[in-house]
C-alpha positions in Angstrom: -39.4 30.6 -39.0 -36.4 32.7 -37.8 -38.7 35.1 -35.9 -40.6 32.7 -33.7 -39.5 32.3 -30.0 -39.7 29.1 -28.1 -41.9 29.1 -24.8 -39.1 30.1 -22.7 -38.2 32.9 -24.8 -41.5 34.3 -24.4 -41.3 34.9 -20.7 -42.6 38.0 -18.8 -39.9 40.6 -18.2 -37.9 40.4 -14.7 -38.9 36.1 -14.5 -36.5 33.5 -14.8 -37.0 31.0 -17.6 -38.3 27.6 -16.4 -35.7 24.8 -17.4 -36.6 21.0 -16.7 -34.4 20.0 -13.7 -33.1 16.8 -15.9 -31.2 19.7 -18.2 -29.5 21.4 -15.1 -25.8 21.5 -15.8 -25.4 20.7 -12.1 -28.4 18.5 -11.7 -26.5 15.4 -11.0 -24.7 17.1 -7.8 -25.9 15.9 -4.3 -29.1 18.1 -3.0 -28.3 21.2 -1.3 -28.8 21.9 2.5 -32.0 23.9 1.7 -33.3 21.4 -0.4 -32.8 18.7 1.9 -34.4 20.9 4.9 -37.6 21.8 2.7 -37.9 18.1 1.4 -38.0 16.8 5.0 -40.4 19.5 6.0 -42.8 18.6 3.0 -42.5 15.0 3.4 -43.3 15.2 7.1 -46.4 17.0 6.2 -47.3 14.9 3.7 -46.6 11.4 5.5 -44.1 10.8 2.7 -40.0 9.7 3.2 -37.1 11.3 1.4 -34.0 9.8 0.1 -31.0 11.5 1.3 -29.0 10.7 -1.4 -31.3 12.6 -4.0 -29.4 14.7 -6.6 -30.4 18.5 -6.9 -32.7 17.5 -10.1 -34.4 14.8 -8.3 -34.9 16.9 -5.1 -36.5 19.6 -7.1 -38.8 17.2 -8.6 -39.8 15.6 -5.5 -40.3 19.1 -4.1 -42.7 20.0 -6.9 -44.5 16.7 -6.4 -44.8 17.3 -2.6 -46.0 20.8 -2.9 -48.9 19.4 -5.1 -49.5 16.9 -2.6 -49.7 19.5 0.6 -50.6 22.7 -1.2 -47.4 24.2 0.4 -45.4 26.7 -1.6 -48.2 27.1 -4.5 -50.0 30.1 -5.7 -53.7 29.7 -4.5 -54.8 29.0 -7.9 -52.7 25.7 -7.7 -53.4 24.5 -4.3 -54.7 20.8 -4.5 -55.5 18.7 -1.4 -54.3 21.2 0.9 -54.9 20.2 4.4 -57.7 21.8 6.6 
């Protein structure tokens, strides 16, 4: 139907739509400095390693993965395996 909206269009006012990092126009560019720094912080806490040659989209996905692993950067309702 013409009046149906996608999930992205049904966002709350003032919120940015969530777009899959693989669909980012600049997703294949090297990760940013802040991404690199945050990834290394998360990886250290998770006992994981980071590939410094990741793209922006790969770094974003790895950040999401490590946030879930460490519980850092997530709303309290989504925290999993947060260290005590």
